[in-house]
C-alpha positions as CSV (number, residue, x, y, z in Angstrom):
1,E,-42.8,37.1,-89.7
2,E,-46.1,36.5,-87.9
3,A,-44.1,36.1,-84.7
4,R,-42.2,39.3,-85.4
5,E,-45.5,41.2,-85.7
6,K,-46.8,39.7,-82.4
7,V,-43.6,40.5,-80.5
8,A,-43.7,44.0,-81.9
9,R,-47.3,44.5,-80.8
10,L,-46.4,43.4,-77.3
11,V,-44.3,46.5,-76.8
12,A,-46.0,48.8,-79.3
13,A,-43.0,48.8,-81.7
14,D,-42.5,48.4,-85.4
15,A,-42.0,44.8,-86.6
16,A,-39.2,45.9,-88.9
17,G,-37.2,46.8,-85.8
18,V,-37.4,43.4,-84.2
19,T,-34.4,41.1,-84.4
20,F,-34.7,37.6,-82.9
21,T,-31.9,36.3,-80.8
22,S,-31.2,33.3,-78.5
23,G,-32.3,35.3,-75.5
24,A,-32.1,38.7,-73.7
25,T,-28.4,38.2,-72.9
26,E,-27.5,38.0,-76.6
27,A,-29.9,40.9,-77.3
28,N,-28.0,43.0,-74.7
29,V,-24.6,42.0,-76.3
30,L,-25.9,42.8,-79.7
31,A,-27.1,46.3,-78.6
32,L,-24.1,47.3,-76.5
33,H,-21.4,48.0,-79.1
34,P,-19.7,51.3,-80.0
35,A,-20.6,50.8,-83.7
36,L,-24.2,52.0,-83.3
37,E,-25.2,54.7,-85.7
38,I,-28.1,56.9,-86.5
39,A,-29.0,57.1,-90.2
40,G,-27.5,60.2,-91.7
41,A,-25.2,60.9,-88.7
42,R,-21.9,59.3,-88.6
43,G,-20.0,58.6,-85.4
44,H,-19.8,55.7,-83.0
45,R,-20.7,55.7,-79.4
46,D,-17.7,56.5,-77.3
47,R,-18.9,55.7,-73.8
48,L,-21.3,53.2,-72.2
49,L,-23.2,54.2,-69.1
50,V,-24.9,51.4,-67.2
51,S,-26.9,51.5,-63.9
52,A,-25.4,49.7,-60.9
53,I,-28.3,47.3,-60.7
54,E,-28.2,45.9,-64.3
55,H,-28.0,42.2,-65.3
56,V,-24.4,41.0,-65.5
57,S,-24.5,40.9,-69.3
58,V,-25.0,44.7,-69.2
59,L,-22.7,45.4,-66.2
60,Q,-19.8,43.7,-67.9
61,G,-20.2,46.2,-70.7
62,A,-20.9,43.7,-73.5
63,R,-18.6,44.7,-76.3
64,F,-17.4,48.1,-75.0
65,P,-13.8,48.3,-73.7
66,A,-13.5,48.4,-69.9
67,D,-12.1,51.9,-69.8
68,A,-15.1,53.3,-71.8
69,I,-17.7,52.2,-69.2
70,D,-19.1,54.2,-66.3
71,V,-21.6,53.0,-63.7
72,I,-24.6,55.1,-62.8
73,P,-25.4,55.0,-59.0
74,V,-28.9,54.3,-57.7
75,T,-30.7,55.7,-54.6
76,A,-31.5,53.7,-51.4
77,S,-34.8,52.8,-53.1
78,G,-33.1,51.3,-56.1
79,V,-34.0,54.1,-58.5
80,V,-31.4,55.5,-60.9
81,D,-29.9,58.7,-59.7
82,C,-30.8,61.1,-62.5
83,E,-28.5,63.9,-61.4
84,A,-25.6,61.5,-61.4
85,L,-26.6,60.4,-64.9
86,R,-26.6,64.1,-66.0
87,L,-23.1,64.5,-64.7
88,L,-21.8,61.4,-66.5
89,L,-23.5,62.5,-69.7
90,G,-21.7,65.8,-69.5
91,K,-18.4,64.0,-70.4
92,T,-19.5,63.1,-73.9
93,E,-22.1,63.8,-76.6
94,R,-22.1,60.2,-77.9
95,A,-22.9,58.0,-75.0
96,L,-24.9,54.8,-75.0
97,V,-26.9,54.4,-71.8
98,S,-28.4,51.1,-70.6
99,V,-31.0,51.1,-67.8
100,M,-33.4,48.2,-67.1
101,L,-37.1,48.8,-67.1
102,A,-37.7,46.9,-63.8
103,N,-35.3,45.1,-61.6
104,N,-35.5,41.3,-61.4
105,E,-34.7,41.2,-57.6
106,T,-36.5,44.2,-56.1
107,G,-39.1,44.7,-58.8
108,V,-38.3,48.5,-58.7
109,I,-39.5,50.2,-61.9
110,Q,-37.2,52.9,-63.3
111,P,-38.5,56.3,-64.6
112,I,-37.5,55.4,-68.2
113,R,-39.3,58.3,-69.8
114,E,-37.4,60.8,-67.6
115,I,-34.2,59.0,-68.2
116,A,-34.8,58.9,-72.0
117,A,-35.4,62.7,-72.0
118,I,-32.1,63.3,-70.1
119,V,-30.1,61.0,-72.4
120,H,-31.5,62.4,-75.6
121,E,-31.0,66.0,-74.5
122,A,-27.3,65.1,-74.1
123,G,-27.1,63.5,-77.5
124,G,-27.0,60.0,-76.2
125,L,-29.0,56.8,-77.0
126,L,-30.9,54.6,-74.5
127,H,-31.0,50.9,-74.3
128,V,-33.6,49.3,-72.0
129,D,-33.5,45.8,-70.7
130,A,-37.3,45.2,-70.5
131,V,-37.2,41.5,-69.7
132,Q,-39.2,41.9,-66.5
133,G,-41.9,44.2,-67.9
134,P,-44.2,42.5,-70.4
135,G,-47.0,40.6,-68.8
136,R,-46.6,42.5,-65.5
137,I,-46.9,46.2,-66.7
138,A,-47.7,47.9,-69.9
139,V,-44.6,48.4,-72.1
140,N,-44.7,50.9,-74.9
141,F,-41.4,51.1,-76.8
142,K,-42.1,54.4,-78.4
143,A,-43.8,56.1,-75.5
144,L,-40.9,55.2,-73.1
145,G,-38.5,56.9,-75.5
146,A,-36.2,53.9,-75.8
147,D,-33.9,53.5,-78.8
148,L,-33.2,49.8,-78.2
149,M,-35.0,47.3,-76.0
150,S,-34.2,43.7,-75.0
151,L,-36.9,41.0,-74.5
152,S,-37.0,37.4,-73.5
153,A,-39.5,34.7,-74.4
154,H,-39.4,32.6,-71.3
155,K,-40.1,35.5,-69.0
156,I,-43.6,35.7,-70.5
157,G,-44.3,32.0,-70.6
158,G,-42.6,31.2,-73.9
159,P,-39.8,28.8,-74.6
160,K,-36.2,29.2,-73.4
161,G,-33.6,30.0,-76.0
162,A,-35.5,32.9,-77.7
163,G,-35.3,36.6,-77.3
164,A,-35.3,39.8,-79.3
165,L,-33.7,43.2,-79.7
166,V,-36.1,45.9,-80.7
167,R,-34.6,49.1,-82.2
168,R,-35.6,52.4,-83.8
169,A,-36.0,52.2,-87.5
170,D,-33.2,54.7,-88.1
171,L,-30.6,53.0,-85.9
172,H,-28.0,50.9,-87.7
173,L,-26.2,48.1,-85.8
174,A,-22.9,48.0,-87.6
175,A,-21.4,45.1,-85.7
176,P,-23.6,41.9,-85.5
177,V,-22.5,39.3,-82.9
178,V,-22.7,36.7,-85.7
179,A,-22.3,38.3,-89.1
180,A,-22.1,35.3,-91.4
181,G,-25.2,33.9,-92.9
182,G,-27.3,37.0,-93.5
183,Q,-30.3,35.9,-91.4
184,E,-32.4,38.4,-89.5
185,R,-31.6,41.1,-92.1
186,G,-27.9,40.5,-91.6
187,L,-28.0,41.3,-87.9
188,R,-28.0,37.8,-86.5
189,G,-26.4,35.1,-88.7
190,G,-27.2,31.4,-88.4
191,T,-30.3,29.3,-88.8
192,E,-33.2,30.8,-86.9
193,N,-34.7,28.9,-84.0
194,V,-38.1,28.7,-85.7
195,P,-39.9,26.7,-83.0
196,G,-38.6,29.1,-80.3
197,I,-39.5,32.2,-82.3
198,A,-43.0,30.8,-83.0
199,G,-43.4,30.1,-79.3
200,F,-42.2,33.6,-78.5
201,G,-44.9,35.0,-80.8
202,A,-47.6,32.9,-79.3
203,A,-46.6,33.8,-75.8
204,A,-46.5,37.5,-76.7
205,E,-50.1,37.3,-78.1
206,A,-51.4,35.3,-75.1
207,V,-49.8,37.6,-72.4
208,Q,-51.4,40.7,-74.0
209,Q,-54.8,39.1,-73.7
210,C,-54.6,38.2,-70.0
211,S,-52.1,40.7,-68.4
212,A,-54.5,43.6,-68.0
213,A,-56.8,41.5,-65.8
214,E,-54.0,39.8,-63.9
215,T,-52.0,42.9,-62.9
216,P,-54.5,44.3,-60.3
217,L,-55.0,40.8,-58.8
218,L,-51.2,40.4,-58.4
219,H,-50.9,43.8,-56.9
220,A,-53.6,42.9,-54.3
221,L,-51.8,39.7,-53.5
222,R,-48.5,41.5,-53.1
223,E,-50.0,44.0,-50.7
224,R,-51.6,41.2,-48.7
225,L,-48.2,39.4,-48.5
226,E,-46.2,42.4,-47.6
227,A,-48.7,43.5,-44.9
228,G,-48.4,40.0,-43.4
229,I,-44.6,40.1,-43.5
230,R,-44.6,43.3,-41.5
231,A,-47.3,42.3,-39.1
232,T,-45.3,39.2,-38.1
233,A,-42.0,41.0,-37.9
234,R,-42.0,44.8,-37.7
235,E,-38.2,44.8,-38.2
236,A,-38.5,43.1,-41.6
237,V,-37.3,45.2,-44.5
238,I,-39.0,45.1,-47.9
239,F,-36.4,46.4,-50.4
240,G,-37.6,49.1,-52.8
241,A,-40.8,49.6,-50.9
242,G,-40.6,53.4,-51.4
243,A,-40.5,53.1,-55.2
244,E,-42.9,52.0,-57.9
245,R,-42.5,48.3,-58.3
246,L,-43.7,45.3,-60.3
247,P,-46.9,43.7,-58.9
248,N,-45.4,40.2,-58.7
249,T,-42.2,40.7,-56.8
250,V,-41.3,41.0,-53.1
251,F,-37.7,41.1,-52.0
252,F,-37.2,41.2,-48.2
253,S,-35.0,40.4,-45.2
254,A,-35.0,40.6,-41.5
255,P,-32.2,41.0,-38.9
256,G,-30.5,37.7,-38.2
257,M,-32.0,35.9,-41.2
258,K,-29.8,33.9,-43.5
259,A,-31.1,33.4,-47.0
260,E,-29.9,29.8,-47.4
261,T,-31.6,28.8,-44.1
262,A,-34.8,30.7,-45.0
263,V,-35.1,29.1,-48.4
264,I,-34.9,25.6,-46.9
265,A,-37.3,26.5,-44.1
266,F,-39.9,27.8,-46.6
267,D,-39.3,24.7,-48.8
268,L,-40.1,22.4,-45.9
269,D,-43.4,24.1,-45.6
270,G,-44.2,23.8,-49.2
271,V,-43.3,27.3,-50.3
272,A,-40.9,28.0,-53.1
273,V,-38.8,31.2,-52.7
274,S,-35.4,32.2,-54.0
275,S,-32.3,33.6,-52.4
276,G,-31.0,37.0,-53.3
277,A,-27.4,35.8,-53.0
278,A,-25.3,34.4,-55.8
279,C,-22.3,32.0,-55.5
280,S,-19.0,33.3,-56.7
281,S,-15.7,31.3,-56.3
282,G,-17.2,29.2,-53.6
283,K,-18.3,32.1,-51.5
284,V,-21.9,33.4,-51.1
285,Q,-22.0,37.0,-52.0
286,P,-24.8,39.4,-51.2
287,S,-26.9,40.8,-54.1
288,H,-25.0,43.4,-56.1
289,V,-28.4,45.2,-56.4
290,L,-28.7,45.5,-52.6
291,A,-25.0,46.6,-52.4
292,A,-25.7,49.3,-54.9
293,M,-28.7,50.4,-52.8
294,G,-26.4,50.7,-49.7
295,V,-28.0,47.9,-47.8
296,E,-25.9,46.6,-44.9
297,R,-24.1,43.3,-45.8
298,S,-25.6,41.5,-42.8
299,L,-29.2,42.4,-43.9
300,A,-28.5,41.7,-47.5
301,Q,-27.2,38.2,-46.7
302,G,-30.7,37.3,-45.5
303,A,-32.6,38.6,-48.6
304,V,-35.3,36.3,-50.0
305,R,-37.3,36.9,-53.1
306,V,-41.0,35.9,-53.4
307,S,-42.6,35.8,-56.8
308,L,-46.3,35.8,-57.6
309,G,-47.8,34.5,-60.8
310,A,-51.0,34.0,-62.8
311,T,-51.9,31.0,-60.8
312,S,-51.2,32.5,-57.3
313,T,-54.1,32.7,-54.9
314,E,-54.9,34.1,-51.5
315,S,-54.4,30.7,-50.0
316,D,-50.9,30.6,-51.4
317,V,-50.1,33.9,-49.7
318,D,-51.6,32.5,-46.5
319,Q,-49.4,29.4,-46.7
320,F,-46.4,31.6,-47.2
321,L,-47.3,33.8,-44.2
322,A,-47.8,30.7,-42.0
323,A,-44.3,29.6,-42.9
324,W,-43.0,33.1,-42.3
325,K,-44.5,33.1,-38.8
326,K,-42.6,29.9,-38.0
327,L,-39.4,31.2,-39.4
328,S,-39.7,34.6,-37.7
329,K,-40.4,32.9,-34.4
330,S,-37.2,30.9,-34.7
331,L,-35.3,34.1,-35.6
332,G,-36.7,35.7,-32.5
333,K,-35.5,32.9,-30.3
334,E,-32.0,33.1,-31.9
335,R,-31.8,36.8,-31.2
336,T,-33.0,36.3,-27.6
337,G,-30.3,33.6,-27.1
338,L,-27.6,35.9,-28.5
339,A,-28.7,38.7,-26.3
340,A,-28.6,36.5,-23.2
């Protein structure tokens, strides 16, 4: 219960509304079910609306039937199209909408308060996957207007295998994923992962104490890094640059760049980055997030994500930029060769 209080404080929620799970994926699945009721108002949710850039556990619709799911498009900056959302909400008065707080690839932060107002005006409920938020930006469950919120322990330095679903006090989850056992007030049966939950609580407490000081430092490092990327290659594209973003995430590409080659090149220079591509059936597919943003496939195939953290320094950024200059130079030679 101490951990429950600490996790609740992390997002300014009530501890009674915190249900511990095995992670954010399970929290998403627990939240996204038609049998979601408001106290005193009977009636299940008849449609699920999800943004096109959600985590796969949300995009697949969790426990909603496939024919009851609609996808909300996003703009070229990766922000949810609120007018499209309004049109989709016009089809029903009992929708459940799921929009992530911030994207794990681009770092783009969604206008959750505005989205919540639109959803509630139409009689809907809003679920927010907030995994990327805590520790990077301030997250206030009530102020955002969320009805449900998913969290993950390991994203804030806690142990893997622990997460939580936060909900409004008057919301009733009538269909637990695991019903037997009665644990977590009947919402998540089975023996609790006590070490994981305790670690989650400790991480939640620790990140609250240090994130306020770290955020401006990370923002300054990100600005330095992005300025260096553009100074070296003016044709480089930083995805979501026109939107509000997390201070720790840079997702970029350049003409002619291949993500797999870039990741290896950076690694050889002692820099760890990740590819924006995912493997599916033996084929490398561009990021579904970039596809939803309308990014050309050739550019999306070169997308690389750089993540900053509490221990990142200016020298780390300089090391990255030195490696980027080498890679950019080789890309320039390749383009020159192709042109010849």
